[in-house]
N, C-alpha and C positions, 0 to 999 in steps of 0.2 A: 366787409368787416367782420372779423372773427373774435371770439373772446380770448382764445389762447393762441399764442404764436405758433404752436405745432400744428394747428389746424389750417394754417394758411396755405401750405403746399396742397393739402387735401382739397380745400376750396378752389384753388386755381386749377387743379386737374378737373374737378367737376365742371367748372365754368368752361373748360376747353372742349367738353363733350357733353353738352346738355341733352338730356333725355328724361322724359317722365316715366314713372314706373308703369304707367298703362302702355306706353310705347314699348318698353322692354318686354312686357308680358305679351304683347302682339307679336313682336319679333320672334320670341320663343315659340309661341303657338304656330306661327307660320312655318318655322323650321320643322316642327314636329309633324304638322299636317301635310308637309311636302311629300311625306312617304305616301305610297299608294295604298297602304293598308287601311282598313276600316279602323278609324280612331275614335275613341271616346275618351276624353280626358278633361281634367280641370287644372288650371294653373292659378296659383295663388301667389302673388309677388308682393313683397313688402320693401319699401325704401325706408330703412330704419335710420331716421334723422339723428345726427349728432349735434347739429347746429340749431335746431328747432325743437320745440316741446311737443311735436306731433309726428306721426308717421304716415306715409301714403301707402295705401293698399290697393291692389288690382286683382280682381277675380274674373277669369275667362273660362268659359265651358265650351266643349265641342261635343256635339251629340246629345241624345236625349237622356243619357244615363244620369247626369247631374242636374237635369232641369228641375227647378224649384222656384217658389215665389219669394222665399227669404232664406237666410242662412242661420244655422245654429251658431250662437256666439262662441261656443267651444271650439268651433272650426279655426278660430283665429288665435287661440291660446298660445301656440308655439311662436306666434309673431311678436308677442309682447316682449319688450326688453326694458332694462332699467340701466341708468347710467347715462 
């Protein structure tokens, strides 16, 4: 059930291909890591919800370049949205 009629088609498309943001980030990392080159990278993925009052965020790192115990909150500033 959606609040607005124009969101129904979007909701139906999402339901036809359910995937969590963590799964999308893993698939992206696997594609990048498939290259034989020495890779060090960080993937930050955000599912910016339009139907809910929260977003889902996934952070994956490969290699020791981005190894850390916690994240600086400013890392996520570009993921915030309004509306």
